[in-house]
MDAnalysis code that builds the backbone (N, CA, C; Angstrom):
import MDAnalysis as mda
import numpy as np

u = mda.Universe.empty(207, n_residues=69, atom_resindex=np.repeat(np.arange(69), 3), trajectory=True)
u.add_TopologyAttr("name", ["N", "CA", "C"] * 69)
u.add_TopologyAttr("resid", np.arange(1, 70))
u.add_TopologyAttr("resname", ["MET", "LYS", "LYS", "ILE", "ASN", "LEU", "ALA", "LEU", "ILE", "GLY", "LEU", "GLY", "PHE", "GLY", "HIS", "LYS", "PHE", "ALA", "ALA", "ILE", "TRP", "ALA", "HIS", "HIS", "PRO", "ASN", "VAL", "GLU", "LYS", "LEU", "ILE", "LEU", "VAL", "GLU", "SER", "ASP", "GLN", "LYS", "ARG", "LEU", "GLU", "ALA", "CYS", "LEU", "ALA", "SER", "HIS", "PRO", "GLY", "ASP", "ASN", "VAL", "VAL", "VAL", "TYR", "ASP", "SER", "PHE", "GLU", "GLN", "VAL", "LEU", "ALA", "ASP", "PRO", "THR", "ILE", "ASP", "ALA"])
u.atoms.positions = np.array([
    [0.836, -1.174, 0.000],
    [0.000, 0.000, 0.000],
    [0.890, 1.250, 0.000],
    [0.511, 2.216, -0.815],
    [1.246, 3.474, -0.904],
    [1.020, 4.305, 0.358],
    [2.091, 4.850, 0.906],
    [1.966, 5.754, 2.045],
    [1.458, 7.101, 1.553],
    [0.686, 7.782, 2.390],
    [0.098, 9.056, 1.980],
    [0.720, 10.220, 2.744],
    [0.576, 11.400, 2.154],
    [0.929, 12.658, 2.800],
    [-0.390, 13.296, 3.210],
    [-0.520, 13.618, 4.489],
    [-1.780, 14.053, 5.062],
    [-1.626, 15.417, 5.712],
    [-2.564, 16.316, 5.458],
    [-2.548, 17.641, 6.080],
    [-3.625, 17.701, 7.160],
    [-3.250, 18.205, 8.313],
    [-4.172, 18.401, 9.426],
    [-4.271, 19.907, 9.653],
    [-5.435, 20.456, 9.351],
    [-5.647, 21.902, 9.414],
    [-6.375, 22.242, 10.710],
    [-5.753, 23.059, 11.539],
    [-6.356, 23.473, 12.803],
    [-6.129, 22.439, 13.889],
    [-5.527, 22.867, 14.970],
    [-5.160, 21.932, 16.029],
    [-5.954, 22.141, 17.311],
    [-7.068, 22.874, 17.216],
    [-7.926, 23.022, 18.391],
    [-8.391, 21.654, 18.861],
    [-9.191, 20.997, 18.083],
    [-9.593, 19.617, 18.344],
    [-8.702, 18.666, 17.563],
    [-8.146, 19.157, 16.474],
    [-7.322, 18.335, 15.599],
    [-6.064, 17.791, 16.235],
    [-5.588, 18.435, 17.317],
    [-4.365, 17.953, 17.969],
    [-4.543, 16.533, 18.505],
    [-5.785, 16.150, 18.780],
    [-6.049, 14.798, 19.285],
    [-5.716, 13.743, 18.238],
    [-5.744, 14.126, 16.983],
    [-5.456, 13.190, 15.903],
    [-3.986, 13.221, 15.458],
    [-3.254, 14.237, 15.872],
    [-1.873, 14.404, 15.403],
    [-1.004, 13.193, 15.742],
    [-1.075, 12.700, 16.958],
    [-0.247, 11.547, 17.346],
    [-0.634, 10.303, 16.559],
    [-1.921, 10.130, 16.344],
    [-2.398, 8.961, 15.585],
    [-1.821, 8.989, 14.177],
    [-1.972, 10.129, 13.507],
    [-1.504, 10.229, 12.118],
    [0.015, 10.248, 12.028],
    [0.691, 10.902, 12.973],
    [2.153, 10.994, 12.925],
    [2.812, 9.621, 13.017],
    [2.157, 8.693, 13.689],
    [2.750, 7.375, 13.895],
    [2.035, 6.269, 13.129],
    [1.115, 6.658, 12.271],
    [0.390, 5.657, 11.480],
    [1.330, 5.075, 10.422],
    [1.340, 3.771, 10.260],
    [2.292, 3.154, 9.324],
    [2.058, 3.506, 7.849],
    [0.878, 4.006, 7.518],
    [0.595, 4.355, 6.122],
    [0.696, 5.848, 5.837],
    [1.199, 6.616, 6.801],
    [1.384, 8.062, 6.604],
    [2.867, 8.351, 6.422],
    [3.203, 8.836, 5.259],
    [4.593, 9.207, 4.941],
    [4.959, 10.535, 5.599],
    [4.055, 11.522, 5.445],
    [4.323, 12.867, 5.963],
    [3.021, 13.443, 6.513],
    [3.103, 14.048, 7.702],
    [1.970, 14.743, 8.304],
    [2.265, 16.231, 8.291],
    [1.404, 16.989, 7.644],
    [1.565, 18.435, 7.559],
    [0.591, 19.064, 8.543],
    [1.102, 19.911, 9.436],
    [0.271, 20.605, 10.408],
    [0.151, 22.067, 10.012],
    [-1.063, 22.604, 10.129],
    [-1.304, 24.026, 9.881],
    [-2.089, 24.571, 11.070],
    [-1.533, 25.581, 11.719],
    [-2.192, 26.200, 12.877],
    [-1.711, 27.633, 12.995],
    [-2.651, 28.580, 13.105],
    [-2.278, 29.994, 13.198],
    [-1.867, 30.394, 14.613],
    [-2.299, 29.649, 15.618],
    [-1.947, 29.937, 17.008],
    [-0.610, 29.266, 17.324],
    [0.434, 30.064, 17.452],
    [1.792, 29.540, 17.640],
    [1.926, 28.702, 18.908],
    [1.294, 29.124, 19.992],
    [1.376, 28.359, 21.244],
    [0.719, 26.990, 21.086],
    [-0.406, 26.951, 20.421],
    [-1.100, 25.681, 20.194],
    [-0.251, 24.764, 19.316],
    [0.369, 25.333, 18.292],
    [1.233, 24.560, 17.407],
    [2.428, 24.000, 18.176],
    [3.091, 24.828, 18.970],
    [4.246, 24.383, 19.742],
    [3.875, 23.296, 20.738],
    [2.713, 23.429, 21.372],
    [2.263, 22.411, 22.323],
    [2.012, 21.088, 21.614],
    [1.433, 21.147, 20.440],
    [1.172, 19.933, 19.669],
    [2.477, 19.277, 19.243],
    [3.419, 20.056, 18.778],
    [4.716, 19.507, 18.360],
    [5.472, 18.897, 19.535],
    [5.361, 19.509, 20.704],
    [6.039, 18.981, 21.888],
    [5.403, 17.674, 22.356],
    [4.084, 17.586, 22.218],
    [3.360, 16.391, 22.665],
    [3.427, 15.247, 21.665],
    [3.536, 15.585, 20.403],
    [3.478, 14.571, 19.341],
    [4.623, 14.749, 18.353],
    [5.858, 14.586, 18.828],
    [6.975, 14.748, 17.887],
    [7.027, 13.601, 16.889],
    [7.584, 13.889, 15.756],
    [7.754, 12.850, 14.750],
    [8.674, 13.345, 13.652],
    [9.476, 12.450, 13.128],
    [10.387, 12.820, 12.048],
    [9.640, 13.152, 10.774],
    [8.412, 12.697, 10.675],
    [7.636, 12.895, 9.460],
    [6.666, 14.067, 9.577],
    [6.765, 14.872, 10.646],
    [5.855, 15.992, 10.861],
    [6.471, 17.271, 10.289],
    [5.680, 17.965, 9.471],
    [6.110, 19.200, 8.816],
    [5.076, 20.278, 9.132],
    [5.515, 21.519, 9.291],
    [4.613, 22.628, 9.578],
    [4.520, 23.534, 8.364],
    [3.286, 23.836, 7.952],
    [3.035, 24.832, 6.916],
    [2.410, 26.043, 7.591],
    [2.651, 27.205, 7.024],
    [2.153, 28.448, 7.600],
    [0.707, 28.755, 7.252],
    [0.218, 28.164, 6.181],
    [-1.129, 28.526, 5.741],
    [-1.815, 27.378, 5.008],
    [-3.116, 27.472, 4.969],
    [-3.930, 26.529, 4.217],
    [-3.601, 26.615, 2.726],
    [-3.244, 27.810, 2.278],
    [-2.889, 28.001, 0.867],
    [-1.668, 27.167, 0.483],
    [-0.727, 27.022, 1.396],
    [0.433, 26.169, 1.123],
    [0.004, 24.725, 0.908],
    [-0.978, 24.285, 1.684],
    [-1.503, 22.928, 1.525],
    [-2.110, 22.773, 0.136],
    [-2.914, 23.738, -0.254],
    [-3.567, 23.666, -1.570],
    [-2.550, 23.697, -2.708],
    [-1.443, 24.377, -2.498],
    [-0.430, 24.504, -3.554],
    [0.515, 23.310, -3.630],
    [0.472, 22.428, -2.655],
    [1.383, 21.285, -2.612],
    [0.751, 20.068, -3.292],
    [1.205, 19.717, -4.460],
    [0.604, 18.585, -5.189],
    [0.926, 17.224, -4.587],
    [1.839, 17.179, -3.616],
    [2.194, 15.887, -3.026],
    [1.242, 15.475, -1.899],
    [0.363, 16.373, -1.472],
    [-0.565, 16.050, -0.367],
    [-1.731, 15.242, -0.923],
    [-1.981, 14.109, -0.279],
    [-3.034, 13.202, -0.726],
    [-4.359, 13.439, -0.021],
    [-4.314, 13.858, 1.212],
    [-5.567, 14.014, 1.969],
    [-5.420, 15.100, 3.018],
])
């Protein structure tokens, strides 16, 4: 099965899914987008992963053709 690149937009409630997706065997890269810097930093501290990448905006997600979901 092909691994996917997944974007998680907004970490208010979405942070609960970050650890699941960051460590899922079928996720190649997890892209996080959050405008609240403190919320983003807390999520990164709680759910570190070598495959976690931060984008600054939703527009970056839309412009990235490698994102599958």
